[in-house]
Every structure is written in structure tokens, then in C-alpha cells.
N, C-alpha and C positions, 0 to 999 in steps of 0.2 A: 537522266534525272536521278539523284541519289535517293536512298531510302530515307523516310521521314525521321528515323531514329539514328541515322548515321551508321546503319548496319549493312551497308552495301557489300558486294562480293569482295572488295579489296580491303575491307576493314577487319583487323584482327581483334576480336572481342576480348582476347586475353590480355592484350597490352594496354591496360587501362591507365597506366602511369607513364606512358611513352612521352607525353607532352612535357614531363618533368625531367626527362633523360636527355643525354647529349647525342647529337647526330654525328655522322662520320667526320665532317670537317672540323667540328668542335674538338673531337678527340685528337685528330691530327694536329690541331693547333696546340693542344697540351703537350704532345710529344715534341713538336718542332720548337715550341717555346722553351722547353727544358734543354734541348740539345743546343739550339742557337741562343745561348745565354750570354753571361757577362764575358766568358772566356774568349769569345770570337774577337773582341776588341784588343786583346793582349796576346792571343795565342800565336800570332804570325811572327812575332819577334823570336820567340823560342823555336818555332818551326823553321825559320830562316837559318838560325844558328845550327840546328841539328841536320836538316835535310837540304839546305841551300836552294838551288833552283828547282829541285825535284819536289818542292812542297805541294804543288797541285796534284802531282802523281801520288803523293803520300795519301791525300784525302780520298782519292779513288780507291787505293788499296785498302785503306781503313774502312771505307764504306762496304767493300766486298767482305771483309772479315766480319763487320757488323751484321751483314745479311746472313752469314752462316749461323750466327747466334739467333738472329731474328726468326729464322726458319722454325726453330724449336719453340720460341715464344709465340709465334703466330699459330703454329699447329696445335700446341697445347692450349693456348689461350682461347681458341675458338671452340674448344671442347670442355675445358674446365673453367667455368665462369665463376670467378672469385676476385674480389678486390685485393686479396692477399697476393695475387699475381704469381710471380716466380716462386715465392715460398710455398704456395699451395701445390705447385708442380713438384717441388723438391720433396715435400712431405708425402705426397702420393707416390712418388717414385722411389724414395729412399726410406721413408718411414719416419715416425715421430720419435726422435731420440735426442740425446744430449747435444749432438752437433747441430741438428736442424733447429732446435730450440735456441741455441746460441746465435745461429745465423739469422733467425727471425728477429731477435733483439737488435743485432747489428744492422740488419737491413733497414729497420725503422730508424735506428740512430743515424744512418747515413742521410736520411731525409732531414732530420733535425739539424745536423751540421750544415747541410746544403742551404737550408733556410737561413741559418745564421750568416753564412758566407754571402748569400744574395742580399741580405739586409745591410751588411757592411758595405758591399759594393755599391748598392743604391745610394746610401748616404754619402759615400766617398765621391760619387759623381755629381749628386744633386747639389750639395752645399757649395762647391766651387762654381758650378754652373749658375747658381743664384748669387754669386759674389759674396757668399757668407763664409766667415772664418770657421774651419772645421774643428771647433773646440770639442773636448770630450762630452760635455753636456749636450751640445747640438747634435753630435754624431749619435749619442745614445737615444735622444728623443726621436731622431729621424729613423733609426733602426727599429725601435719599438713601434713607431707610428705606421711604417709601411707594412709590417707584419700584421698589425691589427686591422688595417684596411682590407687586406686580402683574407684575413680570418672572417671578417664580416661577410665578404663575398661567399665564403664557404658555408656560412650559416644560412645564406639565402638559397643554397641548393646547387645541385650539379649543373642544371641548365644555365643558371646565372654565371657560374664559374666558366662553363664552356663558351658562353657568348662573349664574356669579357676577354677570355683568352684569345678567341678568334680575332677580335678587333685589334687587340694589342699586338698580336703576331703579324697581322696584316700591315699595320703601320711599320713595325720593325723590318719586315721583309721589303716594304716599299723604300725605306731609307737605304737598306743595303743594296737594293736594286738600282737606286739612283747612283750610289757610289760606284757600282760595277759599270753601268751604262756610260757615265761620264769618264771613268778611268780607262775604258777600252779604247777611247780615241787616242790616247797617248801611250798605249801599251807597246813595249819593246819586246817583240817576239823572241829575240835571241836570249833574253833574260828568263823566259819561261820554258825554254827548250830543255827537256830532261837530259841529264848526263849520267852515263853508266860506268864511270870509273869505279875502281874498288872502294875508294873512300866515299864517294857519293852513294854507292849501293849500300854500304854499311850505315851511313846516315839515314838513308831512306828506310831501312829495316827498323832502326831504332825509333824513328819518327812515326812509323806505322803503328808500332806498339804503344807509343805515347798517345797519339791522336785517335786511335781506335776508341779511347775512353771519351772522346768528344761526341760519340754517338750513343752513349749509354742511356740517354733519356727515352729511347723508343720503348723500353720496358714499362714506362708509365702507362701505356695504353692498357696493359693487362690489369693494372691497379684501378682502372675505371670501368672494368667490364660489366659489373653489376649495375652500373649507372648509365649505360649507353643503350641505344636502340639496336636491336638485332646484332648482338655481340658475335654470334657465330659467323656472320659475314663481315662485320665491321672491324673486329679485332685484327685479322690478317691484313685487310686493306689499309687500315690506319697505320700499322707497323711498317709495311712495305712503302707506302706513299710518303710517310714522314722521313724515312731514311733516304728515299730518292730526292725529296725536296732539299733536305739538309746537305746531301752530297753535292747537289748543284750549287747551293749557296757557298759551301766551303771551297769548292774548286774554283768558282768564278771570282770570289773575293780574294782568294790567295793568288790567283793569276794577276789580278789588278794590283795587289800589294807588291808582289815580286816583280811585276813588269813595269812598275812606275818609280820604284825607289831602289837605288843601288844596294846590293846585299849588305855591305858593311853598315850603312846608315839604318837599314831595317833591323839589323841585329842590335845595333846600339840603342835604338828606340825601345826595344824590349816590350815593356808593358803598355806603351803608347804607340805601338807599331802602326795601327790602322790610321790614326790621326796623322802621323808623319807621312804615310803613303798617300794620303789625300792632298797633301800640300802642293805637289807638282801640278795638279789640275784643278784644285779648289781653293788653294791659298789658305788664308786664315779662317775662312768660312768652313773649311774642312773640320776644324776643331768643334765648331757648333754642331755640324751634322753628326759627327761621331759621338759627341756627348749626348745628343737627343736619342740617337740610335742605341747607345749603351743603356740609357735609362729605360727605354721601352724593352730592351732585351732582358735586363735584370728583372723588371717588373713581371714580364711574362713567365720567366723561369721561376720566380718566387711564387707566383700564383699557382702554377702547375705543380710545383714541389710540395707546397703546403697542402694542396688538395690530395695529392698522392700519398703523402705521409699520414694524413688523417685517415684516409681509406685503409691503408695498410694497418695502422694501429687498431682500428675498429674490427677489421676482418680477422686479424691474428688473435685479438682478444676474444672475439666471438667463438673462434674455433679452438681456444685453449692454449695458444702459443704465447700470449702476453697476458698480464694480469687483467682480471675482469673489469677493473676500474676504467679501462679504455673503451669498454663496450657499453657503458651506461649512457643513457640519454640524459642530457642536462638542459640548460637554458635553450629556448627556442627550438627544442626538439633535435638539436645536433648532438652527436656522440661526444662523450668527454674526451675521446682521443683527439678531436680537432683542437680543443682548448689546451690540452696538455702538450701536443705537438707544437702549437704556436707559442705557448709560454716558454717551453724549453728552448725553442729557436731563438727567442728574444734573450733568454738568459745566457745562452752560448755566445750570442753576438756581443753582449755587454761585458761578459766576464773573461773571454778567452781570445788569445791570438790564434787564429784557425789555419794559418798558412800551412803548417806542417801536417795538421789533421786532414786537410783536403786531399793530400796524396794518399793517405791511408784509406780514406773512404773510396777512392778510385780502386785501390787494390782489393778492398772488400767486395766491390761490384764484380771484379774479375773472378773472384772465388765463387760468387753466386752464379755467374755465367757458367762456370765449369760444372757446378752442381746441377744447374738446369739441363745442360746438355747430357749429363750422366743420367738424370732422371728420365729425360726423353728416350734415351737408349733403352732403359729398363721398361718404359711404358709403351714402347713402339708397337707391340702386338695388341695392346688394349686400345690405344688411341690413334694408331697409325703413324706414318712418317717414313721417309726414305732412309734406310739404314746407312747408305753410302754418304748422304749429305750430313747426317748426324755424326758419323765417324770422322768425316773430314773436318767438321766443325770442332769436334773434340781435339783433334790433332793440331789444327791451326791455332785455336785459342790457347791450348797448353803451350805451344811454341811461343806465342805472343806474350803469355804470362812469364815465361822463362826469360825472354829477351827484356821485358820490362823490369824484372827483378834484377837482372845483371846490370841494366842501365841505372837503376836506383842504387845498387851497391857501389857503382863507380862514381855517381854524382851526388847522391844524398843517402848514405847508408842509414842515417837515423830514421828515415821514413820506412825503410825495409824492416829494421828492427821493430819500429813502432807497429807495423802491420801485424807481425807475428805476436807481439806483446798484446795487442788488442784482441786478436783471435783467441789467444790463450786465456786472457782475462775474462772474455765473454763466456768461454767454456766453464771457467771456475764459477762465475756468477750464476750461470744456468744450472750447474750442479747443485749449488747452495739453494737456489730457488726451488728446484724440483724436490730436494731433500726436505725442505721446510714445508712445502705445500702438498707433498705427496701426489703431484700431478702425474697422471698416466695417460696412455693412449686412449683409454675409455672416455676420459674427459673430452678429448678432441672429438671422438665419434659422437658423443652427446651433443657437442656444439654443432656438428654438421647436421645431425638429425633436427635440432632446433631450427637451423637455417632452412632446411627443407620444409619443415612445418610452416614456417613463416611465409615462404613463397607460395605454398599450396593455399594457405589461409587467404593471402592477398588475392590470388587468382580466383578463388571461390567467391570472395566478396565482389569481385568484378563481374563475374557471371551472374550472380544474384541481382546486382544493380541493373544489368542489361535485361534480364528476364522481367524485372519489375517494370522497366520502361516499355518492354514489348507487350506485357499484359495491359498496361495503361493505354497503349496505342490501339490494341485489338478491341478493348472495351469502348474506346472513343469511336472507332470505325463502326461497331455494331449499333451503338446508340445514336450515331449520326451527329454527335455533338462535337 
């Protein structure tokens, strides 16, 4: 029988706001929702062209590389609880300087651009699915509308975002699971058997560098650490389990795609590869299945990315890395960072062609991965971590970054130039901003002190509330009323 006040031995009196926080599987849904986004429905055409029949093997190798980075995210994320996520790790490990300030801005901007991409993708799938002509006005209204819907979810709080994401991801994985189960019956094993010729190995190496970026959503777990239950335990679990789930999805879906459609047809299909791969065993109904799956995939990715971007903006502003405007509370008690992130996501979707920018954001993430690994190496004595795993991660990710840069140079040099131009431009903007505002490391320390005070104040209020209830209970027992 439990205690009358709910203060039994298994109750943590300090976690008074836990009912408003996300549980383990809701956080996993955020990461999976981001990773298994819109790209899964078009990624296999490019994969078939680069890696051929070795595509399932590529996703295994990419998952292993992702785990090397995830080790540092999981280890640091369980000890450094901050919605700023990797930027908090970098600042602690490398210090608050011009480079980390520029990376902070770029990190948040990648979320804004991703939101715009997802909004465009959602509108692009939904209008034809509803048999509506994709006019500029219709596309614009749909892009703005879907971002606003998920912004409202963000206003309702972390628990609401987590629950919505869990159910959307469940439906999405159910659709992909159906695609896999039905496709396995007609799978041609010879088409999915890896080849180790020099040309195939070169293609496998290039594809591993490219599709490693398909796993980059696992870092979103650390951007939700302040809003999840028991982050010390759940951050590592959510990161590792989400990568495992996504690897199984990528490998199984790529096996069905490669094993059911001849390679030239899969390459020719390019952006619509999954729909074409479904034709041999689903016919025209495959288009319907893939369209519904794409809509749920994009919706879950948009929901998770908007939530993560708002958290990053708030946390970085609170700690002095972004302007304080992102830290202010506005309507309905939400931080202004949520509204600014959503508004800029809509603006980017309406005003820009983002195809070229998308590859640049991926390169920025690679740079952030390298800095996180470097920060972990420097923090390993303070926060722990296996030096061999960190060193191997640094070597492997550096090699992947070089391979990706060479591939970009040969196939799309503009994106490579764009990456370095964006990095250089952000450094210049950060220098101007620091010069004008005279922001220093002290500002950041004051922000961290304020955060600590807020946490202590919240916990003390929780204890006082429970003590009041306990006093009331004891008084009631004594008086017999």
C-alpha cells in the first residue's frame, strides 16, 4: 500500500516536474523521427548509383561510424545536462571563443534550414497526394501551415511534443515495416550479395561517407536532456537504441529496394526510388503507401527538428552564445527562440531554393562532430571516457570528412566552396557581434550561474511543497480528522 501523500520509498521528491518531461521512448522517437526523415524515400536511388549492390553493407558501415561519434555524445550528454547539447560540450572542452561562437550560430541555423527543407518536402508530397495543383500560393500556405502546427505543439510543452512524435514515428515505422515484410517475399538474394571488386569497394567507401550523415539526428537527444526524465541514464540509452533502430530500418529497406528492382531502374528512378521498388510486389498501391509513409516521415522530422532548434536557441542564448532575445519568455510562457526559429524556418522555405544549402548544413554537422570528439578528448580526465575509442572516432570521422570533401569536389564543387564560405562568413559575423556587444567569457559564466540558481530554486520549491503536504498529513493524523 502506497504512502497517503505519494511519498513512498520509490518516489523521488526532487523530480516534481517529471510528469511534464519526456520518457525514454519519446526521446528515442525524436531521434528516430529526425534520422528516418524525408530522405529515406529518395536516398536509395543515389545509394544504388554510388554503392551498387553493396548499399545494405554501406548502411551497416555508416552505422558503425555513427556509433563512434555517438560514444562521445552519450558519455558527455549523461554528465553535462544542457539543451545546447554538443555546443555545450565544445564550449566546456575548447572554451568560449570566436570559433565556438560562430559554430553556435551555425548549429542553430542548420536547424532553421532543416525545418524549411521539411516544410517544402511535406507540401511537395501532400498537394499531389490530394490531387491539388502545386501552385506557388498553395505550396507557400502549406509550408507555413505545417510549421505553425508543430510550433503549437512546442508551445504545449515537451511532453506533448514527445507523445506526438512517438505516435507519428510508430505509424511511419509501421508503413516501412509493411514495405519490408511484403518485399522480402520477392527478394532476389543475388542482387543484395556484396561485391568486393576495386570499383565496388571505392563506391562503398564514398557511399559510407555520404550516408553517415543519414544518422546525424541522434544528437538531438542531447538537445532535449533538460526536458527528459533521468537524463543520466536515458541520454546514452536513447542515443544507442535510436541508432540501432535506424540501422535496422536502413539495412532492411535498402535490401528490399536493391533486391526487388534491377539496379539501372533504381538508379534511373533517383528521387522516387522507393516507390519504384514497391511496384514489383505492390503495383500502383505502392505509390499510395510510399506517399503516406513520406508524409509521416517528414512530419516527424519537422516536429523533432523544430523542438530541437528552439531548445538550442534558448539554451545558447541563456548561456551567452546567442543574443538574449532568444532567451525571453513570450506568449504562453514559451521562449522567444521557438517563435523565431519557426518564423525563420517559414521565411527560408518561402524565399529560398534550399537544395544547395542542404549539403552545406551536412558539412557543418561534420565539423561539429569533429569538435565534439576533440572536446571529449580534452575532457576525458574530468568526465571519463575510453581514450582509444575517442581517438579511433577522431581518426575515422576525419577520414570520412576528407572522403566526403573529395567526393563533393568531384561531383559538386560549389557545395564545397559554399561550406568554407559559410564557415568564414559566420566567423566574420561572430567577430562583429562580439566587438559590438563586448561579450566575454564572464557573460557565459553568469548565464551558467543563473541556470544553476533556477534549478536550485525549482527544487527547493518542490521540497517546500512536499513538506507542506507532510505537515498537513501529520496534523490530520493527530487530530483524527
